[in-house]
Structures are given as C-alpha cells and as structure tokens.
GUGUBA-363632 format. One record per residue (C-alpha): residue in three letters; x, y, z. Coordinates in steps of 0.5 Angstrom, whole numbers, padded with zeros to 4 digits, always signed. Layout:
BEGIN
ALAXYZ ...
END
This chain:
BEGIN
MET+0102+0040+0015 LEU+0098+0034+0018 CYS+0092+0038+0016 TRP+0095+0041+0009 PRO+0091+0036+0005 LEU+0085+0038+0008 PHE+0085+0045+0005 SER+0085+0046-0002 ALA+0091+0046-0007 GLY+0091+0054-0008 TYR+0094+0059-0006 ARG+0087+0060-0002 GLY+0088+0054+0001 ALA+0095+0056+0004 ILE+0093+0063+0007 LEU+0087+0060+0010 ALA+0092+0055+0013 ALA+0097+0060+0015 ILE+0090+0064+0019 THR+0092+0060+0026 PRO+0100+0061+0027 GLY+0099+0068+0024 VAL+0094+0070+0030 ASN+0099+0066+0034 ILE+0105+0071+0031 ILE+0100+0077+0034 ARG+0098+0074+0040 MET+0105+0073+0041 LEU+0107+0080+0040 LEU+0101+0083+0044 ILE+0103+0078+0051 GLY+0111+0079+0049 SER+0110+0087+0049 GLY+0106+0087+0056 ILE+0100+0090+0052 TRP+0096+0084+0053 LYS+0096+0080+0059 ASP+0095+0072+0060 GLU+0100+0069+0064 ALA+0097+0062+0062 THR+0099+0064+0056 VAL+0106+0066+0058 LYS+0107+0060+0064 SER+0106+0055+0058 MET+0110+0057+0053 SER+0116+0060+0057 ARG+0122+0057+0061 TYR+0123+0063+0066 GLY+0115+0065+0067 ASN+0118+0072+0064 TYR+0113+0075+0058 ARG+0118+0078+0054 GLU+0120+0070+0052 LEU+0115+0069+0048 LEU+0118+0076+0043 LYS+0123+0069+0042 GLY+0122+0062+0041 PRO+0115+0062+0041 LEU+0115+0067+0036 TYR+0120+0065+0032 TYR+0116+0058+0032 ALA+0110+0062+0030 ILE+0113+0066+0024 THR+0115+0059+0021 VAL+0110+0055+0021 THR+0106+0061+0018 LEU+0111+0062+0013 ALA+0112+0055+0012 CYS+0105+0055+0010 VAL+0105+0061+0006 VAL+0112+0061+0002 TYR+0112+0052+0002 TRP+0105+0050+0001 ARG+0105+0043+0000 THR+0109+0042-0005 SER+0117+0044-0002 PRO+0121+0039+0001 ILE+0124+0046+0004 GLY+0117+0046+0008 ILE+0118+0040+0010 ALA+0125+0040+0013 ALA+0123+0046+0017 LEU+0118+0045+0020 CYS+0121+0038+0022 ASN+0127+0040+0024 LEU+0123+0045+0029 CYS+0118+0041+0031 ALA+0120+0034+0032 GLY+0128+0035+0032 ASP+0128+0041+0037 GLY+0122+0039+0041 LEU+0125+0032+0042 ALA+0132+0034+0042 ASP+0130+0039+0049 VAL+0126+0032+0052 VAL+0132+0028+0050 GLY+0137+0032+0053 ARG+0135+0034+0060 ARG+0133+0027+0060 LEU+0139+0022+0058 GLY+0144+0028+0056 ARG+0150+0027+0062 LYS+0155+0027+0057 LYS+0155+0034+0054 LEU+0159+0037+0048 PRO+0166+0040+0049 TYR+0164+0046+0044 ASN+0158+0047+0048 ARG+0156+0045+0056 ASN+0150+0047+0055 LYS+0148+0041+0050 SER+0148+0034+0051 VAL+0150+0029+0045 ALA+0144+0026+0046 GLY+0140+0032+0045 SER+0144+0033+0039 VAL+0143+0025+0036 ALA+0135+0026+0038 MET+0135+0032+0035 ALA+0138+0029+0027 THR+0134+0023+0028 ALA+0127+0025+0029 GLY+0128+0032+0024 PHE+0130+0026+0020 LEU+0125+0021+0021 SER+0119+0026+0021 SER+0122+0029+0015 VAL+0121+0022+0011 GLY+0115+0021+0015 TYR+0112+0027+0012 MET+0115+0026+0004 TYR+0112+0020+0004 TYR+0105+0022+0007 PHE+0105+0028+0002 SER+0107+0024-0004 TYR+0101+0020-0002 PHE+0096+0026-0005 GLY+0101+0027-0010 TYR+0104+0033-0008 ILE+0112+0031-0009 GLN+0115+0026-0012 GLU+0119+0021-0006 GLY+0126+0018-0007 TRP+0133+0016-0005 GLY+0135+0023-0007 MET+0130+0027-0002 ILE+0132+0023+0003 LEU+0139+0024+0003 HIS+0138+0031+0003 PHE+0133+0030+0009 LEU+0139+0027+0012 VAL+0144+0033+0011 VAL+0138+0039+0012 SER+0137+0035+0019 LEU+0145+0034+0021 ALA+0146+0041+0018 SER+0141+0044+0023 ALA+0143+0039+0029 LEU+0150+0041+0028 VAL+0148+0049+0028 GLU+0142+0048+0035 SER+0148+0045+0037 LEU+0153+0051+0037 PRO+0153+0057+0041 ILE+0151+0061+0038 SER+0144+0058+0038 THR+0143+0059+0046 GLU+0144+0066+0044 LEU+0140+0068+0039 ASP+0135+0062+0040 ASP+0135+0055+0037 ASN+0128+0056+0035 LEU+0130+0062+0029 THR+0137+0057+0027 VAL+0134+0051+0026 SER+0129+0054+0022 LEU+0134+0058+0018 THR+0138+0053+0018 SER+0134+0048+0015 ILE+0131+0054+0011 PHE+0138+0056+0008 ILE+0141+0048+0007 GLY+0134+0047+0004 SER+0134+0052-0002 LEU+0142+0049-0003 ILE+0140+0042-0004 PHE+0132+0041-0006 
END
C-alpha cells in the first residue's frame, strides 16, 4: 500500500500493482502442490518446513493483497483495514504473543491476551496511519468517523483471530474475511 500512490489512478494502476502479489499466488500454488521445488521459499514461509503449508496462510495472504489492489484500489477504507489488520495486526500478534504471551485466553489456550491486544492495536494504528497517508494524496477523506470504524474492524478482526476456528481454518483467511465483511457493513 505504501507504493500505491506511485501507480496511475485508473484501473490500469490497480492491475499493475496487483501483478506482484498475483505472481506470488501462482508461486504458492506451484510450490505448495509440489510441482516446483523451492526449499528456501518453503523454509521462509512455513512453520514446519512442509511445502503444503504454502497452500494455506501464505496463499491466503497473497490472495488478500492481490484482491485489495484490484477491488479496493486506493480509495476504499475496506482495503486499508483488510491489509493493515492482516499485515500489521496479525503479524505483530504472532511476534508479541510468542515473546510476551504468558497469559492465555480462557477460550483458546493457543492464543494470548498480549497477542490479541497487539493485533487490535497494530491493525488499528496502521489503518489510521494509512488513512492519513491516502488522504494526503486526496484518495480518501479522513475523519473521526472513519477512525472509529477502523477501531471496530480491528477489534472484530482481533476477536475472530483469537477464536479456535482461526487456528483450524488459518488466521490469514479469517482475519481477511472478517475485515472485509465488517468493513463492508460500516464503511
């Protein structure tokens, strides 16, 4: 998203910005299905070193970024919320949860209070930061109402990410879908 202002405003810019994450979708499918061998990618994008893992979290991540480029190109707070909660929120939740997550959630012993708080906070703050960034270029109109909506989306995403179903399905999928769904309702 940081580079989105470098692309043209029309649909052509959205397509060009979507090419890189779109190529990663193909790459995840090829490596994850075993057609293409790339141990370095498997090591860097999987938790357990299994190439099949690329067909879950990393694939959902690439799909979300690609769709955000094409569908929510620069003028939609829904795209901002989806990417910020996925990239900053969920990314920081994992790091903070592993380092400071001693107190576990009562309904999901695999998740911590610290990780959930970090997710909601990072998703919200990065969403607000990108709101101001895009408003500087005139793509969206910032305001307190939008800030409140970003808070609601970030809290909902953190809640869904903390549920046991996010461990079973994959939190990259549930966080993205929650952000898009809630964002579509309130923005």
